[in-house]
Structure formats: structure tokens, C-alpha cells
N, C-alpha and C positions, 0 to 999 in steps of 0.2 A: 543795259537799255540806253543809258546816256551816251555811251561810246558808239552804239549803233546809230543813234540820232545824229551824232556828229558826223559819222561816216556817210550817212545818207545826205546830210546837208552839204558835205564836201564832195559828194558824188564819187566816193572811194569805197565801194562795196565789192570790189573785184574778188578779194579773198573769200568772202562769204559766198559769192556766186559760184566760185570754183569748187568750194567744199560741197555746196548743194548739188552741183552737177555731178561730182564724183559719187556722192552718196546715193543719188537716185539710181545710178547704175548698180550699186551694191544692193539696194532694196529690190530692184527688178530681178536680179539674180536670185536673191533669197525667195522672192515670190514664186518664181518658176520652180525652184526646188521644193518649196512648201506645197505648191499646187499638186505636184506629182505625188507627194506624200499623202495629201488630203484625199485624193481619189480612192485611197484604200480604206478610208473611214467615212462612211456616209453621214455620221453625226456632225462632221465638221462643215459648217455653213460657209461656203465660198461665194455665195451669190453677191453680185455687184462688187466683189473685191477687185477685179481687174479694172472695172470702171472707176473705182475710187483711186486706184493707182494711176490711171490715165489722167485724172483730174489733178492729182498731186504733181505729176510730171509737167503738165501744162502750166500750172502755177509757177513751178520752179523755173521753167524755161522762159516764161514771160515776165517774171518779176525782176525788176531792176531798180535799185536805189529806193526801196520802199519796205515798209513793215506790212506784210500781207498776212493778216490774221485769219483770212479765209482758210488757210492751210491747216490750222490747228485742229478743228474737228475732223477733217479728212484724215490727217495723220493718226489721230487717236483711234478712229474707227478702223482704219487699215491695220494698224499694229495689233489691235485687239483681235481682229479676224484671223490674223496669221499666228496667233498664239504668243504674241510678244507683250512686253510691258512698255509703257511710256511714262517718263517722269519729267518734271520741270524743275530746273535748278536755277537758283539765283545767287548772287554774291553773298548775301547775308543769310540765305536759307530760310527766309520767312515770308516776305511780301509776295513775290510772284509765285512762290511755291504754294503758299496757303491759298492764294487766289486760284491757282490751277486745280487744287484739290476741291475747292468749293465749286468751281466750274464743272469738274468731272462729276461731282455728286449731283449737281443740278441737272446735267445732261442725263445721268442714269435715272434719276427720279422721274424726269419727263418721259422717259421710255417705258418704265415699269408702271407708272401711275399717271397717265396723261391727263386725267381729270383733276389732279391736285391743283388747287389755286396757287398762283405764283406770288 
């Protein structure tokens, strides 16, 4: 996180941008493959999945030298819809990882019990 902040400050996020651009292509290929698989199974919910992917791609293509947290729930939802797992890792394995778990649990609870007080 500190290194990313320094990279943003120095306007040197080119490597991250290249990795993101390469990986969105990989994700799109996987989505096409999974979509053809999912048509054989009516219980797999693919509604809005293409729209979510489009939003992710737009964020990746337009984000430059910034920490765009808007992408986090979109990626989490997209990966879950295509049968994948998402994990958050940090250097020490505790702070961001535990915050990510708490965040995921909060998102899940708000979906299954929307009337629960926050």
C-alpha cells in the first residue's frame, strides 16, 4: 500500500496499468468460455455478469495513477458469479486481509438480511 502510494505520487504506475490491461483480456476470455458452459446449466445465474465485466473494464481502462476502490465489489461479484474465488493478501497477512474478510461478511449479511441494523 505504501509503495503504491509512492508510485501514484511519482506518477509511475505504468507496470500496474500494463498488468491490469493484460489481465482484463484473460478475464474476458475466461468469461466467454464460462458463459458457453453456463448455458448448459439453467441453475447458474449469469444475469448482469456481462454488465459487471464491462464496468470493470471501463474502470481499468480509465484509471490512471489512482487507487480506485470502486472496482473491489465489482470484482468480488463478478468472480463469484463465474464460480471463482477472490482473496486479498497483504504483506503481513493480517490487516488488509482481515479487513477484506470483514468487508465480505458485511456485504453478504446485507444481501441475506437487508433489515439487519448496521
